[in-house]
C-alpha positions, 0 to 999 in steps of 0.5 A: 026187407033185410034180405032184399038189401042184404048186399047193401047191408054187408057193404055198410057193415064192411065199411064200419068194420074198416073205419073202426079198425083204423080208429083203433090202430091210431088210438093204440099207436099214437094216443095210448098214454092220453085221454082224448080230452087231456088238456094241451098244457098237460100234454106239453108238460108230459112231453118234456119228460118223455124218455127221461129227456127234458126239452123246452116246450114251444107253446107260449107261456106268459111271463113278466119281463122288465125291459131296461133302456140304457141311459146316457152316462150309465154303466151296464153289462152286456152278454159276451155275444153282443157287439160291444163296439156300439155300446157306450159305458160310463168309461167312454164318456170323460165327463159323465159327471159334470165338472164342478166350478165356482160361479160368482154370478157375473154376466159373462156373455149374451146376458148369461152367467157362467152357469147359464152359458154352460147349461146352454152349451151342454144342450148341444154337446153330446156323446163323448163331449157330454158335460164339456160346456163348462170348458167353452164357457170358462174360456169365454169368461177369460178371453171373450171368445164367442162360445157359439162360434167355438162350439159350432166349429167343434161340432163340425170338426168332430161330427159329435152332433151325430157320431164323434170321430175316432180322432176325438174319442181315441186321442181327445183331439177335437180340431184335427190338430197336428203336432207333437204327441202322436195319435196312434202313430200318425201326424195328429196330436194326442192329448191326455185329457179331453179338457186339455184337448179343448183348451188347446183347440180354443187357444188356437182359435183365439190366438190365430184367428180371433185376436187377428180380427177373424171373428166370424165364420166368413172371415175365418173360412179363407184361412181355416177351411178349403170348403166353400160351404164351411162357413155356411155349416158353421153358421147353421150350428151357431144359430141353432145353439144361440136360439136354443 
């Protein structure tokens, strides 16, 4: 029987010898340092020490990381390779700590005390203008100027409801005012503090418009702004602040 299939047996034997030879070649050249059942983590650790060189494994390793979200008015460090132009630190917000003041409890506007009005306005004063509600509320207490109107115009002029203008952040100029104390060599005014910039702007609104009977955006628009939509935008802000 074997002799009858001698040719076929020789072919099968040859195939077996060739396959065994290939297997032996691969094992000797590629797996001579490891057993077939060596754990993958062990292979990774041994690979990092091969030839005395150390390199990071590409296998995922479980770690415990704490991700910290930067909060407004909190100073924090960043790496040198990060873009610092979009990072707000405590130094970039003049009133990261709210100004202290005395409230005698009297009603100063719209049924609110100085503290209540300050808190209401602060909800709409963001970024560089954070915690400046007191300056507007105090000016209202002294003059009767509509604080919603004042803050609404400032938000429109500075863009601080979204991103404050460079004129605001670099020169404390919240109204695009021109005059002495040049801002970066230009014609716009520069103020030493944000509080000073706010006070100066409010005095212009009060003396040049409010005392002359121009007490609404519509009445102010013809003199204040060339844009036909200016009063509409100011009124939008007024309603948002008043109804907050």
